[in-house]
KETINU-720574 format. One record per residue: chain; x, y, z of N, C-alpha, C, CB in turn; residue in one letter; residue number from 1. Coordinates in nm, 3 decimals, decimal comma, padded with zeros to 5 digits, always signed. Glycine has a CB too. Layout:
// residues N
c; n_east; n_north; n_up; ca_east; ca_north; ca_up; c_east; c_north; c_up; cb_east; cb_north; cb_up; r; k
A; X; Y; Z; X; Y; Z; X; Y; Z; X; Y; Z; A; NUM
...
END
This chain:
// residues 199
c; n_east; n_north; n_up; ca_east; ca_north; ca_up; c_east; c_north; c_up; cb_east; cb_north; cb_up; r; k
A; -01,473; +02,970; -02,072; -01,397; +02,906; -01,965; -01,295; +03,003; -01,905; -01,326; +02,779; -02,017; A; 1
A; -01,228; +03,078; -01,995; -01,128; +03,174; -01,947; -01,193; +03,281; -01,859; -01,056; +03,241; -02,066; L; 2
A; -01,307; +03,333; -01,905; -01,375; +03,438; -01,829; -01,418; +03,388; -01,692; -01,497; +03,490; -01,906; E; 3
A; -01,474; +03,267; -01,688; -01,521; +03,210; -01,561; -01,405; +03,192; -01,465; -01,591; +03,076; -01,584; T; 4
A; -01,294; +03,138; -01,515; -01,179; +03,113; -01,428; -01,117; +03,243; -01,378; -01,075; +03,031; -01,502; L; 5
A; -01,120; +03,346; -01,462; -01,061; +03,474; -01,420; -01,136; +03,535; -01,302; -01,061; +03,573; -01,537; K; 6
A; -01,264; +03,499; -01,285; -01,342; +03,548; -01,171; -01,288; +03,494; -01,038; -01,490; +03,509; -01,186; M; 7
A; -01,221; +03,378; -01,043; -01,170; +03,315; -00,920; -01,031; +03,364; -00,880; -01,167; +03,165; -00,937; F; 8
A; -00,968; +03,445; -00,966; -00,832; +03,492; -00,940; -00,820; +03,570; -00,809; -00,786; +03,579; -01,053; E; 9
A; -00,926; +03,637; -00,769; -00,919; +03,725; -00,651; -00,955; +03,652; -00,522; -01,012; +03,844; -00,669; K; 10
A; -00,984; +03,524; -00,530; -01,024; +03,447; -00,411; -00,901; +03,410; -00,328; -01,101; +03,319; -00,451; K; 11
A; -00,922; +03,322; -00,226; -00,810; +03,282; -00,140; -00,709; +03,199; -00,220; -00,861; +03,201; -00,018; D; 12
A; -00,593; +03,176; -00,159; -00,479; +03,122; -00,235; -00,505; +02,986; -00,299; -00,361; +03,111; -00,145; S; 13
A; -00,578; +02,895; -00,233; -00,602; +02,762; -00,291; -00,693; +02,771; -00,414; -00,664; +02,667; -00,186; R; 14
A; -00,799; +02,853; -00,402; -00,891; +02,872; -00,515; -00,818; +02,945; -00,628; -01,018; +02,951; -00,471; V; 15
A; -00,740; +03,045; -00,591; -00,663; +03,121; -00,690; -00,565; +03,028; -00,762; -00,587; +03,238; -00,622; K; 16
A; -00,501; +02,940; -00,687; -00,405; +02,847; -00,745; -00,474; +02,752; -00,843; -00,333; +02,767; -00,635; S; 17
A; -00,591; +02,700; -00,803; -00,665; +02,608; -00,890; -00,710; +02,680; -01,019; -00,788; +02,550; -00,816; A; 18
A; -00,762; +02,802; -01,005; -00,806; +02,878; -01,122; -00,688; +02,911; -01,213; -00,878; +03,007; -01,079; A; 19
A; -00,578; +02,955; -01,153; -00,459; +02,991; -01,232; -00,401; +02,868; -01,302; -00,351; +03,056; -01,142; A; 20
A; -00,407; +02,753; -01,234; -00,360; +02,627; -01,295; -00,439; +02,597; -01,421; -00,371; +02,510; -01,195; T; 21
A; -00,572; +02,607; -01,410; -00,657; +02,579; -01,527; -00,638; +02,683; -01,637; -00,803; +02,574; -01,485; N; 22
A; -00,624; +02,809; -01,598; -00,600; +02,914; -01,697; -00,468; +02,890; -01,770; -00,599; +03,053; -01,629; L; 23
A; -00,366; +02,854; -01,694; -00,236; +02,826; -01,753; -00,247; +02,713; -01,855; -00,133; +02,789; -01,644; S; 24
A; -00,322; +02,609; -01,818; -00,337; +02,494; -01,907; -00,413; +02,533; -02,034; -00,410; +02,380; -01,834; F; 25
A; -00,519; +02,613; -02,019; -00,596; +02,657; -02,136; -00,511; +02,741; -02,230; -00,720; +02,737; -02,092; L; 26
A; -00,432; +02,832; -02,173; -00,344; +02,913; -02,258; -00,235; +02,826; -02,323; -00,278; +03,026; -02,175; Y; 27
A; -00,188; +02,728; -02,250; -00,087; +02,636; -02,305; -00,146; +02,560; -02,425; -00,039; +02,535; -02,195; Y; 28
A; -00,270; +02,512; -02,409; -00,336; +02,442; -02,520; -00,355; +02,534; -02,640; -00,471; +02,385; -02,474; L; 29
A; -00,378; +02,662; -02,611; -00,395; +02,760; -02,719; -00,264; +02,811; -02,775; -00,476; +02,875; -02,670; G; 30
A; -00,154; +02,755; -02,726; -00,019; +02,790; -02,772; +00,015; +02,937; -02,742; -00,006; +02,764; -02,922; N; 31
A; -00,044; +02,990; -02,634; -00,010; +03,124; -02,588; +00,083; +03,110; -02,468; -00,139; +03,208; -02,552; E; 32
A; +00,210; +03,086; -02,498; +00,307; +03,048; -02,394; +00,331; +03,157; -02,290; +00,438; +03,011; -02,457; L; 33
A; +00,329; +03,282; -02,335; +00,356; +03,390; -02,240; +00,248; +03,395; -02,132; +00,366; +03,526; -02,313; E; 34
A; +00,122; +03,390; -02,175; +00,010; +03,390; -02,081; +00,012; +03,263; -01,996; -00,125; +03,402; -02,155; Q; 35
A; +00,040; +03,149; -02,058; +00,047; +03,022; -01,985; +00,153; +03,030; -01,876; +00,078; +02,904; -02,082; A; 36
A; +00,267; +03,090; -01,907; +00,376; +03,105; -01,811; +00,335; +03,196; -01,696; +00,502; +03,160; -01,879; T; 37
A; +00,269; +03,309; -01,729; +00,224; +03,402; -01,625; +00,130; +03,334; -01,526; +00,154; +03,524; -01,688; N; 38
A; +00,033; +03,261; -01,578; -00,063; +03,194; -01,490; -00,001; +03,075; -01,416; -00,184; +03,147; -01,570; Y; 39
A; +00,094; +03,008; -01,480; +00,165; +02,899; -01,412; +00,242; +02,955; -01,292; +00,262; +02,826; -01,509; A; 40
A; +00,307; +03,070; -01,311; +00,379; +03,136; -01,200; +00,283; +03,175; -01,088; +00,454; +03,261; -01,250; D; 41
A; +00,168; +03,232; -01,126; +00,067; +03,272; -01,027; +00,018; +03,151; -00,949; -00,051; +03,343; -01,096; L; 42
A; -00,007; +03,039; -01,020; -00,056; +02,918; -00,955; +00,047; +02,863; -00,856; -00,091; +02,811; -01,060; A; 43
A; +00,172; +02,859; -00,897; +00,279; +02,806; -00,811; +00,300; +02,897; -00,691; +00,411; +02,790; -00,890; V; 44
A; +00,298; +03,029; -00,714; +00,317; +03,123; -00,603; +00,202; +03,120; -00,504; +00,334; +03,264; -00,658; N; 45
A; +00,081; +03,091; -00,552; -00,036; +03,084; -00,464; -00,037; +02,957; -00,380; -00,165; +03,091; -00,547; S; 46
A; +00,016; +02,847; -00,437; +00,018; +02,719; -00,364; +00,134; +02,635; -00,416; -00,118; +02,642; -00,380; D; 47
A; +00,244; +02,640; -00,345; +00,367; +02,571; -00,389; +00,353; +02,418; -00,384; +00,486; +02,615; -00,301; R; 48
A; +00,247; +02,369; -00,318; +00,229; +02,224; -00,304; +00,126; +02,168; -00,402; +00,188; +02,189; -00,163; Y; 49
A; +00,086; +02,247; -00,499; -00,012; +02,205; -00,598; +00,061; +02,134; -00,713; -00,093; +02,328; -00,652; N; 50
A; +00,049; +01,999; -00,721; +00,125; +01,926; -00,824; +00,085; +01,964; -00,967; +00,106; +01,777; -00,806; P; 51
A; -00,045; +01,996; -00,987; -00,089; +02,034; -01,122; -00,026; +02,168; -01,163; -00,244; +02,045; -01,127; A; 52
A; -00,015; +02,260; -01,067; +00,048; +02,390; -01,096; +00,195; +02,371; -01,131; +00,034; +02,486; -00,975; A; 53
A; +00,263; +02,286; -01,055; +00,405; +02,260; -01,081; +00,424; +02,191; -01,217; +00,465; +02,173; -00,969; L; 54
A; +00,332; +02,101; -01,250; +00,339; +02,032; -01,380; +00,320; +02,131; -01,493; +00,233; +01,920; -01,388; T; 55
A; +00,221; +02,221; -01,478; +00,199; +02,324; -01,581; +00,322; +02,414; -01,596; +00,077; +02,409; -01,546; N; 56
A; +00,381; +02,451; -01,483; +00,502; +02,534; -01,487; +00,613; +02,460; -01,563; +00,549; +02,572; -01,343; K; 57
A; +00,627; +02,332; -01,532; +00,724; +02,249; -01,603; +00,695; +02,245; -01,753; +00,724; +02,107; -01,547; G; 58
A; +00,566; +02,237; -01,788; +00,530; +02,233; -01,930; +00,568; +02,361; -02,003; +00,380; +02,208; -01,945; N; 59
A; +00,547; +02,475; -01,938; +00,581; +02,602; -02,004; +00,733; +02,615; -02,020; +00,526; +02,723; -01,923; T; 60
A; +00,807; +02,569; -01,919; +00,954; +02,572; -01,926; +01,002; +02,476; -02,035; +01,017; +02,535; -01,788; V; 61
A; +00,941; +02,358; -02,040; +00,974; +02,257; -02,142; +00,949; +02,315; -02,282; +00,890; +02,128; -02,122; F; 62
A; +00,836; +02,382; -02,299; +00,800; +02,440; -02,430; +00,899; +02,548; -02,472; +00,659; +02,498; -02,426; A; 63
A; +00,962; +02,612; -02,373; +01,063; +02,713; -02,403; +01,203; +02,654; -02,419; +01,065; +02,818; -02,293; N; 64
A; +01,212; +02,521; -02,415; +01,337; +02,453; -02,447; +01,429; +02,419; -02,331; +01,411; +02,534; -02,540; G; 65
A; +01,389; +02,448; -02,206; +01,475; +02,418; -02,091; +01,427; +02,289; -02,024; +01,476; +02,535; -01,989; D; 66
A; +01,468; +02,177; -02,082; +01,421; +02,046; -02,033; +01,474; +02,015; -01,893; +01,464; +01,935; -02,130; C; 67
A; +01,595; +02,060; -01,863; +01,656; +02,035; -01,732; +01,573; +02,100; -01,621; +01,802; +02,088; -01,728; E; 68
A; +01,537; +02,226; -01,641; +01,458; +02,298; -01,543; +01,317; +02,240; -01,534; +01,453; +02,448; -01,577; K; 69
A; +01,261; +02,203; -01,650; +01,127; +02,141; -01,653; +01,127; +02,015; -01,569; +01,084; +02,109; -01,798; A; 70
A; +01,232; +01,933; -01,582; +01,243; +01,808; -01,504; +01,239; +01,837; -01,354; +01,372; +01,733; -01,540; A; 71
A; +01,300; +01,949; -01,313; +01,299; +01,985; -01,170; +01,157; +02,014; -01,122; +01,389; +02,108; -01,146; E; 72
A; +01,079; +02,085; -01,204; +00,939; +02,113; -01,167; +00,857; +01,983; -01,161; +00,874; +02,211; -01,268; F; 73
A; +00,879; +01,893; -01,256; +00,806; +01,765; -01,255; +00,843; +01,683; -01,131; +00,837; +01,684; -01,383; Y; 74
A; +00,972; +01,685; -01,095; +01,014; +01,610; -00,975; +00,953; +01,670; -00,849; +01,169; +01,609; -00,963; K; 75
A; +00,945; +01,803; -00,845; +00,883; +01,868; -00,729; +00,734; +01,832; -00,720; +00,902; +02,022; -00,737; E; 76
A; +00,668; +01,827; -00,836; +00,526; +01,787; -00,838; +00,511; +01,645; -00,785; +00,469; +01,797; -00,982; A; 77
A; +00,604; +01,557; -00,822; +00,599; +01,418; -00,776; +00,631; +01,405; -00,628; +00,697; +01,332; -00,857; L; 78
A; +00,715; +01,495; -00,575; +00,740; +01,493; -00,430; +00,613; +01,530; -00,353; +00,854; +01,591; -00,393; R; 79
A; +00,530; +01,617; -00,413; +00,404; +01,656; -00,349; +00,293; +01,553; -00,369; +00,360; +01,791; -00,402; N; 80
A; +00,299; +01,482; -00,481; +00,200; +01,377; -00,509; +00,266; +01,271; -00,596; +00,072; +01,436; -00,580; D; 81
A; +00,305; +01,161; -00,535; +00,381; +01,057; -00,607; +00,298; +00,989; -00,715; +00,432; +00,953; -00,508; S; 82
A; +00,165; +01,008; -00,714; +00,080; +00,947; -00,816; +00,035; +01,047; -00,923; -00,041; +00,884; -00,750; L; 83
A; +00,104; +01,159; -00,933; +00,071; +01,259; -01,036; +00,122; +01,207; -01,171; +00,134; +01,402; -01,000; C; 84
A; +00,032; +01,140; -01,243; +00,073; +01,072; -01,366; +00,121; +01,168; -01,474; -00,041; +00,988; -01,420; T; 85
A; +00,061; +01,289; -01,479; +00,104; +01,387; -01,580; +00,250; +01,427; -01,557; +00,013; +01,513; -01,577; E; 86
A; +00,285; +01,450; -01,431; +00,423; +01,490; -01,399; +00,519; +01,377; -01,432; +00,435; +01,530; -01,251; A; 87
A; +00,480; +01,253; -01,398; +00,568; +01,138; -01,423; +00,587; +01,116; -01,574; +00,509; +01,011; -01,359; L; 88
A; +00,479; +01,128; -01,650; +00,488; +01,112; -01,796; +00,578; +01,220; -01,856; +00,347; +01,118; -01,860; Y; 89
A; +00,554; +01,345; -01,814; +00,632; +01,455; -01,869; +00,778; +01,450; -01,825; +00,572; +01,588; -01,828; N; 90
A; +00,802; +01,398; -01,704; +00,940; +01,379; -01,659; +01,010; +01,277; -01,750; +00,944; +01,331; -01,511; L; 91
A; +00,939; +01,171; -01,785; +00,993; +01,072; -01,879; +01,027; +01,135; -02,013; +00,895; +00,958; -01,899; G; 92
A; +00,938; +01,222; -02,062; +00,964; +01,290; -02,189; +01,084; +01,384; -02,179; +00,840; +01,369; -02,234; L; 93
A; +01,095; +01,453; -02,065; +01,208; +01,544; -02,046; +01,339; +01,465; -02,044; +01,192; +01,625; -01,913; A; 94
A; +01,341; +01,355; -01,970; +01,462; +01,271; -01,967; +01,496; +01,217; -02,106; +01,444; +01,154; -01,869; Y; 95
A; +01,392; +01,180; -02,181; +01,414; +01,129; -02,316; +01,478; +01,238; -02,403; +01,280; +01,081; -02,379; K; 96
A; +01,426; +01,359; -02,391; +01,479; +01,473; -02,468; +01,623; +01,503; -02,427; +01,391; +01,598; -02,448; K; 97
A; +01,654; +01,483; -02,298; +01,789; +01,508; -02,247; +01,884; +01,390; -02,273; +01,785; +01,538; -02,097; L; 98
A; +01,831; +01,287; -02,341; +01,906; +01,165; -02,372; +01,948; +01,088; -02,247; +02,030; +01,201; -02,453; N; 99
A; +01,869; +01,101; -02,140; +01,891; +01,022; -02,019; +01,793; +00,905; -02,024; +01,871; +01,108; -01,887; R; 100
A; +01,824; +00,812; -02,115; +01,731; +00,708; -02,155; +01,694; +00,614; -02,041; +01,790; +00,628; -02,269; I; 101
A; +01,791; +00,576; -01,958; +01,761; +00,484; -01,846; +01,661; +00,546; -01,749; +01,890; +00,446; -01,772; D; 102
A; +01,678; +00,675; -01,721; +01,586; +00,743; -01,630; +01,448; +00,758; -01,694; +01,641; +00,881; -01,591; E; 103
A; +01,444; +00,783; -01,825; +01,316; +00,791; -01,896; +01,245; +00,657; -01,889; +01,337; +00,834; -02,044; A; 104
A; +01,320; +00,550; -01,914; +01,263; +00,415; -01,908; +01,204; +00,387; -01,770; +01,370; +00,309; -01,943; L; 105
A; +01,276; +00,427; -01,667; +01,230; +00,407; -01,529; +01,095; +00,477; -01,507; +01,335; +00,459; -01,428; D; 106
A; +01,083; +00,601; -01,555; +00,957; +00,677; -01,542; +00,842; +00,605; -01,611; +00,973; +00,818; -01,602; C; 107
A; +00,865; +00,560; -01,733; +00,756; +00,498; -01,809; +00,721; +00,360; -01,755; +00,794; +00,489; -01,956; F; 108
A; +00,819; +00,288; -01,700; +00,787; +00,159; -01,637; +00,703; +00,180; -01,511; +00,917; +00,083; -01,602; L; 109
A; +00,735; +00,284; -01,433; +00,652; +00,317; -01,316; +00,510; +00,352; -01,359; +00,714; +00,434; -01,236; K; 110
A; +00,501; +00,433; -01,465; +00,371; +00,472; -01,517; +00,291; +00,352; -01,564; +00,386; +00,572; -01,631; L; 111
A; +00,360; +00,258; -01,627; +00,293; +00,137; -01,676; +00,233; +00,059; -01,559; +00,393; +00,047; -01,755; H; 112
A; +00,300; +00,063; -01,444; +00,245; -00,001; -01,325; +00,117; +00,066; -01,277; +00,348; +00,000; -01,214; G; 113
A; +00,108; +00,198; -01,297; -00,010; +00,274; -01,254; -00,119; +00,267; -01,361; +00,028; +00,421; -01,225; I; 114
A; -00,079; +00,281; -01,489; -00,174; +00,284; -01,602; -00,138; +00,174; -01,702; -00,174; +00,425; -01,672; L; 115
A; -00,171; +00,049; -01,670; -00,125; -00,063; -01,756; -00,179; -00,062; -01,898; -00,162; -00,192; -01,692; P; 116
A; -00,293; +00,004; -01,923; -00,351; +00,003; -02,058; -00,341; +00,138; -02,128; -00,495; -00,039; -02,051; N; 117
A; -00,247; +00,222; -02,084; -00,232; +00,352; -02,148; -00,154; +00,337; -02,279; -00,159; +00,451; -02,053; S; 118
A; -00,220; +00,372; -02,389; -00,156; +00,361; -02,522; -00,031; +00,447; -02,529; -00,255; +00,401; -02,633; A; 119
A; -00,038; +00,569; -02,471; +00,077; +00,660; -02,477; +00,198; +00,602; -02,405; +00,041; +00,796; -02,417; Q; 120
A; +00,174; +00,541; -02,289; +00,284; +00,484; -02,210; +00,344; +00,364; -02,283; +00,234; +00,442; -02,069; V; 121
A; +00,259; +00,278; -02,337; +00,308; +00,161; -02,411; +00,391; +00,205; -02,532; +00,191; +00,072; -02,457; L; 122
A; +00,344; +00,310; -02,600; +00,419; +00,361; -02,716; +00,556; +00,414; -02,674; +00,340; +00,472; -02,788; Y; 123
A; +00,559; +00,491; -02,564; +00,686; +00,547; -02,517; +00,784; +00,436; -02,479; +00,662; +00,640; -02,396; Q; 124
A; +00,733; +00,330; -02,415; +00,821; +00,218; -02,377; +00,879; +00,151; -02,502; +00,743; +00,113; -02,293; L; 125
A; +00,794; +00,129; -02,602; +00,843; +00,068; -02,727; +00,947; +00,159; -02,792; +00,725; +00,043; -02,825; A; 126
A; +00,920; +00,288; -02,794; +01,011; +00,384; -02,856; +01,146; +00,389; -02,784; +00,948; +00,524; -02,856; N; 127
A; +01,142; +00,383; -02,651; +01,267; +00,385; -02,575; +01,351; +00,261; -02,603; +01,238; +00,396; -02,424; I; 128
A; +01,285; +00,144; -02,608; +01,362; +00,022; -02,640; +01,417; +00,027; -02,783; +01,274; -00,104; -02,623; Y; 129
A; +01,346; +00,094; -02,872; +01,398; +00,112; -03,008; +01,522; +00,201; -03,005; +01,289; +00,173; -03,101; Q; 130
A; +01,517; +00,308; -02,926; +01,633; +00,397; -02,911; +01,751; +00,319; -02,852; +01,598; +00,518; -02,821; I; 131
A; +01,721; +00,229; -02,757; +01,825; +00,148; -02,693; +01,873; +00,033; -02,782; +01,773; +00,092; -02,561; M; 132
A; +01,817; +00,028; -02,904; +01,851; -00,075; -03,003; +01,824; -00,215; -02,950; +01,998; -00,064; -03,042; E; 133
A; +01,706; -00,231; -02,890; +01,658; -00,361; -02,844; +01,525; -00,390; -02,915; +01,641; -00,364; -02,687; D; 134
A; +01,533; -00,432; -03,045; +01,410; -00,448; -03,123; +01,313; -00,551; -03,066; +01,445; -00,485; -03,264; P; 135
A; +01,365; -00,656; -03,002; +01,275; -00,758; -02,948; +01,185; -00,701; -02,839; +01,356; -00,876; -02,892; N; 136
A; +01,243; -00,621; -02,749; +01,162; -00,556; -02,645; +01,066; -00,455; -02,706; +01,253; -00,487; -02,540; Q; 137
A; +01,113; -00,380; -02,807; +01,027; -00,282; -02,874; +00,906; -00,353; -02,936; +01,107; -00,205; -02,984; A; 138
A; +00,931; -00,466; -03,000; +00,822; -00,544; -03,060; +00,724; -00,590; -02,953; +00,878; -00,666; -03,137; I; 139
A; +00,775; -00,639; -02,840; +00,687; -00,685; -02,731; +00,593; -00,574; -02,685; +00,771; -00,734; -02,611; E; 140
A; +00,648; -00,453; -02,666; +00,565; -00,342; -02,619; +00,466; -00,298; -02,727; +00,654; -00,223; -02,578; W; 141
A; +00,508; -00,302; -02,854; +00,416; -00,265; -02,962; +00,303; -00,367; -02,976; +00,492; -00,252; -03,095; L; 142
A; +00,333; -00,494; -02,951; +00,228; -00,597; -02,955; +00,126; -00,572; -02,843; +00,290; -00,739; -02,941; L; 143
A; +00,176; -00,530; -02,725; +00,082; -00,494; -02,618; +00,000; -00,373; -02,659; +00,158; -00,465; -02,487; Q; 144
A; +00,066; -00,279; -02,728; -00,002; -00,156; -02,770; -00,114; -00,186; -02,870; +00,099; -00,059; -02,832; L; 145
A; -00,091; -00,276; -02,966; -00,198; -00,303; -03,062; -00,311; -00,386; -03,002; -00,142; -00,375; -03,184; I; 146
A; -00,287; -00,444; -02,884; -00,400; -00,509; -02,816; -00,491; -00,401; -02,755; -00,348; -00,606; -02,704; S; 147
A; -00,437; -00,281; -02,732; -00,516; -00,168; -02,679; -00,575; -00,086; -02,793; -00,428; -00,079; -02,589; V; 148
A; -00,495; -00,060; -02,897; -00,542; +00,017; -03,014; -00,513; -00,064; -03,142; -00,471; +00,159; -03,021; V; 149
A; -00,598; -00,165; -03,170; -00,568; -00,258; -03,280; -00,575; -00,198; -03,420; -00,662; -00,372; -03,274; P; 150
A; -00,633; -00,080; -03,435; -00,649; -00,023; -03,570; -00,559; +00,097; -03,597; -00,792; +00,017; -03,591; T; 151
A; -00,455; +00,116; -03,516; -00,366; +00,230; -03,537; -00,266; +00,198; -03,649; -00,291; +00,267; -03,405; D; 152
A; -00,279; +00,263; -03,765; -00,193; +00,228; -03,878; -00,046; +00,262; -03,855; -00,241; +00,298; -04,002; P; 153
A; -00,020; +00,367; -03,776; +00,119; +00,405; -03,749; +00,190; +00,296; -03,667; +00,125; +00,541; -03,674; H; 154
A; +00,122; +00,246; -03,566; +00,180; +00,140; -03,481; +00,199; +00,013; -03,563; +00,090; +00,112; -03,358; V; 155
A; +00,100; -00,020; -03,647; +00,110; -00,141; -03,731; +00,227; -00,131; -03,829; -00,021; -00,163; -03,808; L; 156
A; +00,247; -00,012; -03,889; +00,360; +00,002; -03,982; +00,493; -00,001; -03,906; +00,348; +00,134; -04,063; S; 157
A; +00,493; +00,051; -03,784; +00,615; +00,047; -03,701; +00,652; -00,099; -03,671; +00,595; +00,127; -03,568; K; 158
A; +00,550; -00,179; -03,639; +00,573; -00,322; -03,617; +00,627; -00,388; -03,744; +00,443; -00,393; -03,571; L; 159
A; +00,567; -00,355; -03,857; +00,615; -00,408; -03,984; +00,760; -00,373; -04,008; +00,530; -00,356; -04,100; G; 160
A; +00,795; -00,249; -03,979; +00,933; -00,203; -03,997; +01,030; -00,279; -03,907; +00,943; -00,053; -03,968; N; 161
A; +00,990; -00,298; -03,780; +01,079; -00,370; -03,687; +01,098; -00,515; -03,729; +01,021; -00,364; -03,544; L; 162
A; +00,988; -00,580; -03,769; +01,001; -00,719; -03,815; +01,086; -00,727; -03,940; +00,862; -00,780; -03,842; Y; 163
A; +01,073; -00,628; -04,029; +01,154; -00,624; -04,150; +01,302; -00,610; -04,114; +01,110; -00,508; -04,241; D; 164
A; +01,332; -00,522; -04,019; +01,470; -00,500; -03,974; +01,528; -00,629; -03,916; +01,476; -00,387; -03,870; T; 165
A; +01,441; -00,706; -03,849; +01,485; -00,832; -03,789; +01,491; -00,947; -03,891; +01,391; -00,870; -03,674; E; 166
A; +01,449; -00,920; -04,015; +01,457; -01,021; -04,121; +01,336; -01,113; -04,129; +01,578; -01,104; -04,101; G; 167
A; +01,229; -01,083; -04,054; +01,109; -01,165; -04,057; +01,010; -01,105; -04,157; +01,044; -01,177; -03,914; D; 168
A; +01,027; -01,140; -04,285; +00,948; -01,078; -04,392; +00,799; -01,111; -04,383; +01,001; -01,123; -04,527; K; 169
A; +00,766; -01,233; -04,340; +00,624; -01,271; -04,337; +00,548; -01,190; -04,232; +00,609; -01,421; -04,308; S; 170
A; +00,609; -01,171; -04,114; +00,544; -01,089; -04,011; +00,541; -00,943; -04,055; +00,619; -01,103; -03,875; Q; 171
A; +00,649; -00,896; -04,116; +00,653; -00,758; -04,166; +00,541; -00,737; -04,266; +00,791; -00,727; -04,231; A; 172
A; +00,525; -00,833; -04,358; +00,420; -00,825; -04,460; +00,282; -00,817; -04,394; +00,427; -00,947; -04,556; F; 173
A; +00,259; -00,902; -04,293; +00,130; -00,904; -04,224; +00,098; -00,766; -04,165; +00,131; -01,011; -04,112; H; 174
A; +00,193; -00,707; -04,092; +00,165; -00,580; -04,025; +00,159; -00,462; -04,122; +00,271; -00,552; -03,920; Y; 175
A; +00,240; -00,467; -04,228; +00,229; -00,363; -04,330; +00,093; -00,371; -04,401; +00,344; -00,375; -04,433; Y; 176
A; +00,046; -00,493; -04,427; -00,086; -00,509; -04,489; -00,197; -00,455; -04,399; -00,113; -00,658; -04,522; C; 177
A; -00,185; -00,485; -04,270; -00,284; -00,434; -04,174; -00,282; -00,282; -04,170; -00,258; -00,492; -04,033; E; 178
A; -00,162; -00,225; -04,170; -00,147; -00,080; -04,169; -00,212; -00,020; -04,294; +00,002; -00,040; -04,161; S; 179
A; -00,186; -00,083; -04,408; -00,241; -00,036; -04,536; -00,394; -00,043; -04,535; -00,185; -00,120; -04,653; Y; 180
A; -00,446; -00,149; -04,472; -00,592; -00,168; -04,466; -00,659; -00,051; -04,393; -00,626; -00,301; -04,394; R; 181
A; -00,597; +00,000; -04,286; -00,657; +00,108; -04,208; -00,621; +00,247; -04,261; -00,614; +00,096; -04,064; Y; 182
A; -00,508; +00,257; -04,332; -00,467; +00,387; -04,385; -00,393; +00,365; -04,518; -00,376; +00,465; -04,283; F; 183
A; -00,468; +00,354; -04,628; -00,407; +00,318; -04,757; -00,329; +00,431; -04,825; -00,513; +00,272; -04,851; P; 184
A; -00,312; +00,544; -04,756; -00,241; +00,657; -04,819; -00,098; +00,676; -04,770; -00,318; +00,784; -04,794; S; 185
A; -00,049; +00,586; -04,687; +00,088; +00,600; -04,636; +00,186; +00,553; -04,744; +00,107; +00,519; -04,505; N; 186
A; +00,259; +00,648; -04,800; +00,349; +00,618; -04,913; +00,458; +00,518; -04,874; +00,414; +00,748; -04,965; I; 187
A; +00,513; +00,530; -04,752; +00,619; +00,437; -04,710; +00,568; +00,293; -04,707; +00,674; +00,475; -04,571; E; 188
A; +00,446; +00,274; -04,659; +00,387; +00,140; -04,653; +00,363; +00,089; -04,796; +00,252; +00,142; -04,573; V; 189
A; +00,311; +00,175; -04,883; +00,286; +00,135; -05,022; +00,417; +00,096; -05,090; +00,218; +00,250; -05,101; I; 190
A; +00,523; +00,174; -05,068; +00,654; +00,144; -05,127; +00,706; +00,008; -05,079; +00,757; +00,254; -05,092; E; 191
A; +00,692; -00,016; -04,946; +00,742; -00,142; -04,892; +00,665; -00,259; -04,952; +00,730; -00,145; -04,738; W; 192
A; +00,532; -00,247; -04,958; +00,450; -00,356; -05,014; +00,482; -00,377; -05,162; +00,299; -00,325; -04,996; L; 193
A; +00,502; -00,268; -05,236; +00,538; -00,280; -05,377; +00,670; -00,353; -05,394; +00,547; -00,142; -05,442; G; 194
A; +00,769; -00,316; -05,314; +00,901; -00,384; -05,322; +00,888; -00,530; -05,283; +01,003; -00,314; -05,230; A; 195
A; +00,804; -00,559; -05,184; +00,783; -00,698; -05,140; +00,725; -00,780; -05,255; +00,688; -00,704; -05,017; Y; 196
A; +00,625; -00,727; -05,322; +00,563; -00,801; -05,434; +00,660; -00,819; -05,550; +00,437; -00,728; -05,484; Y; 197
A; +00,745; -00,718; -05,576; +00,846; -00,730; -05,680; +00,943; -00,844; -05,646; +00,923; -00,596; -05,697; I; 198
A; +00,988; -00,849; -05,519; +01,077; -00,958; -05,474; +01,009; -01,093; -05,490; +01,119; -00,938; -05,325; D; 199
END
């Protein structure tokens, strides 16, 4: 894939931008940040209106720890294409990392409107409400999430934990049992169930 894409580097700016965008993404996936950054720069310089190139550039900046600057690239990508879901999702993550929780929530709620059955978006919404210390809303979003991915043991144990925190032992027991059924090696779940049986 890398070799094929490198053949397009010498073409006109739009083709070069598309090839550089894909190369940047492949290097990013391979955790070769320096190469990913070089190709992200090439893609953005070849076509400043390419939302995927701007998103990749934001990703490389984010990976280097500059969430503020990454957010600027994601916002620019969204100005060029308001339906660029990758940029919107990553902007939400950047805001979350910057502890700008209300803005992160806004991003993920917009995304939920575009992708109502996205497990990642539902998880982020639940997580944000947990950060905001609103367990009831977190539970609501996690219940929607398990309707999409009913066998995810991590989500089931998270639900068990939230119900336990809220004092609803029977619901906590149900979700911890379900989590255990799909992944019987989670020590925290085993400990909770053991303590429950002792009680």
